[in-house]
Steps between C-alpha positions, in 0.01 A plus 500: 500500500139393555401232255170547311221249550521385138813470285595788275468401134826561312561539127856478364568693178848453351637401160782289652418137591774492766348803675166317510660200673675718760189703581271195508737338750495815716119523488473134604707574812246757630188348654273798436583524129326302226630485142200597286693479173807601303530680165791555263380825339318810618227445240440152639486651849242758393267224388562298816431798726170570328391139556642411842518678838859581601625670818874523429689550175867391479586697188809514282574836335679410177280285278442501122196673345392662827706586810399452862441873548282509186298215648445696821389804298249281313335376822239730659541328840822294502563247778766569761815483292856389578734567209777254414773603256870475422521878454505762774454815288119477501464488878411866551249510214335177615404644840281756320268204434458416868699177488558319829867421438769477233710182495819454303569160343607250603237528775612336822248348739581740791456803273177353361364448851574862593301614197208271587498640854412843353177375342169614653310220667180574308419596142223759450198385303479647149261787448177406318494587132289797397193408294535564129253710305307301238651537152302672226296269277633674185674811374375718216805569284481734199730418207454769235127534437415159649430425865581149620369326811799313643500276806818522715544124458541552123791745537844352434712808574510881487771702327550875542517665157552875530158656559336166431492151649527180300268239650574146386188286541411143413324637188776735383662834576324827580663842505307731732532862607572481873792511738674179592466569873129583482413191299700277735308647796176375342617137508480266802822565702511142626534375141698768314827670580747731330822312416681770301466874444306418182333166574241347733388137498254263667709283734306184415625516139870527586643166391866541590781739590844483338736770620303822448262360237147378575305268275137611510245307294787393273642853459837619635465820706759688709512496880634830633750495787282734708209254484692172540468449877127568516442283193690207654308533826161499327575252220622230739204543738231226486224574252178596677 
């Protein structure tokens, strides 16, 4: 195998400390690999990947809170990935994600080296981000007979309410005649996202996630399963 001019940056993601030690020792034996970091949860890895360049992901499948395959689904452009697991039943499904190889634990050095030999010698540069349209300065929202001028920054969350939408703002709650989807489309997409069939929130106000419950400006709101992966990807990204 032709060695690249610069070492490939490797991130280990595994919830088992012993697995970290084995993989770190294997990485240290390969001259063209560089250990960029190691994480014990997929959520920790999401944050790391948004903040640091990584060429190769050594990824465990079975982890609490978020699995390895869920992590791959949350990444728009995942690094070259080698899966490491004690279970063989996910092998076929994992190749749908374009993984380089699938290693069963305990990972021996010869088997690790065969997986590394499959890696491309160069990592394509990420595509430039598309420019975002400027957000509206304010929305005109009609509650009953009164029209309110509301800046997007003052909105805490949206809640679908039949043929109406409840808009929680810093000044109180409005109930307006509009569709949930149409109102959400009027808000800056870089700041707001739908997190449940009935709720949308500004990402900057999400304080924490516990199971499937978000705390948004001090209020507990549900996180729907269909929106979880995209929420995790965006919420853990660096704030612009």
